[in-house]
N, C-alpha and C positions, 0 to 999 in steps of 0.2 A: 269715178275718179280716184276714190280711196282703194279700190280693187287693183286698179292699174298701178298705183303707187306701191302698193304692198307686194304685187307681183314683180314689179321692177326691183324692189329692195331685195326680195328673195332670189331673183336670178342673180343680181350683183354678188351678193353674199355667197351663194353657191359657186359661182364662177371663181371667185377670189379663193374659196377653200379648195376647190379642184385644182386650181393653178398651183396653189401652195403644196398640196399633196403630190401632185404629178412631178414637181420638181425635187422633192425629197424621197420619193419612192424609188428603189432600185429594181431594175428588172429581174423577174424571177428566174429566167433562163440563163442569166450570165453566169459563166463559170470563171471569167476573169475577176480578179480582186479589183475593187474600185481604187482609183488613183488616190493616193495618201496626200491630203492637203491639209494644211494647217486649219484648225476650226474657224479661225478668223477669216482666213482667204476664202474658204469654202462659202461662208455666209455672204461675203461681199460678191463673190460670183454668183451666187444663187439669187441675191437681191437685184442684180443687173439683168437678169434674164428677161427678154422682151414679154414672154407670156406672163411672168410675174408682174411685170410692169403694168400690163394690160388689166390684170386682176386687181392691182393696187388702184388704178385709175377708176375702174367700174365701182370698186368698193367705196372709194372716196366720194364719188359723185352720187351714189345711191344712199349712202348712210351718212353723209356730211351733216346733214340737218340735225341728226342725233347729237351732234357736239354741244348744242345749246342746252338741253336738260342735263347731259352728262356733266358739263362744266358747272352748271348751277348746283348740281348735287356735290360734286368733288369740293368745290370752293365752300359750300355750306358746311361740309365736314371739317374743313380746316379753319373757317372764320365765322362761322355761325350762319343763321338764317338769313339775316340782313345782307351779309356779305355775298351769299349765294344768290339772293334775288337781285342784287345790284351789280356787283363786279363779276359775278359768275355768269349772269345773263349777258353783259357786254363781251367778256371774254369768249363765252360760247358762240355769239354771233360772229365775232372777228374769226375764230377758229373755223366756223362753218363756212365763211367765204373763202378762207385760205385753202381749206380742203376741197372745196368745190373747184377752184381755179387750178389747184394742182392736179386734181383728178382729171380735168379735162386736158391739161397739158400732157399728162402721162398717157392718156388714151390716144391723143393725137399723134404723139411721138413714140409710141411703144416699139416700133420696129428698131429704134435706136438703142434702146436698152440702158436708160439712165439708172445710176444708182438712186435709192430713195431721196427724195428732196426733203421730206419732213419725217421725223421720227417722233412717236411711233408711226411706222409706215402704214398700218391699218388702223381704222377708227377706234377699235376697242381692244387693242393689244393690252395684255395685263402689264401694267408699269407701276413702279413704286412711287413715282412723282408725278405731279400734274404738269411739269414743265416740258416743252417741246424742244427738239433739236432740229435746226435747219441746215442742210448741206448745200453746197455748191453743186452745179451740174458737172458730172463726170461721166465721160463715155466708157463703154465696156470695152475691154481690151480684145481685139480680134485674134 
């Protein structure tokens, strides 16, 4: 059981990383310069890519349970050990369920190409704050 869970976690993480790298890598044989987009516009279009959405979904489903200890530690650093063991535990459980449901939703609807529903879009993206941002559902532009 433990080996299966670790293998699933590893596959999901690798797929998310490969998806992110495949979207940012330019083809080596291209002689045409890449179209110039504003950095913010480029990031929004990249986030709405269906393959990236599938990677986000798999990553959220496989690593969502790690939100519990992550939140306990981060709240513990801000509020002390008691805060981490109480508020951090409950916030971690809440975020675990949110990340799991969003992950399943993104896997099921990945051909649509939604923008990220929760930010940070991947479970352990380096962020300066412990707060989340939630976005409404937005279709990608055809």
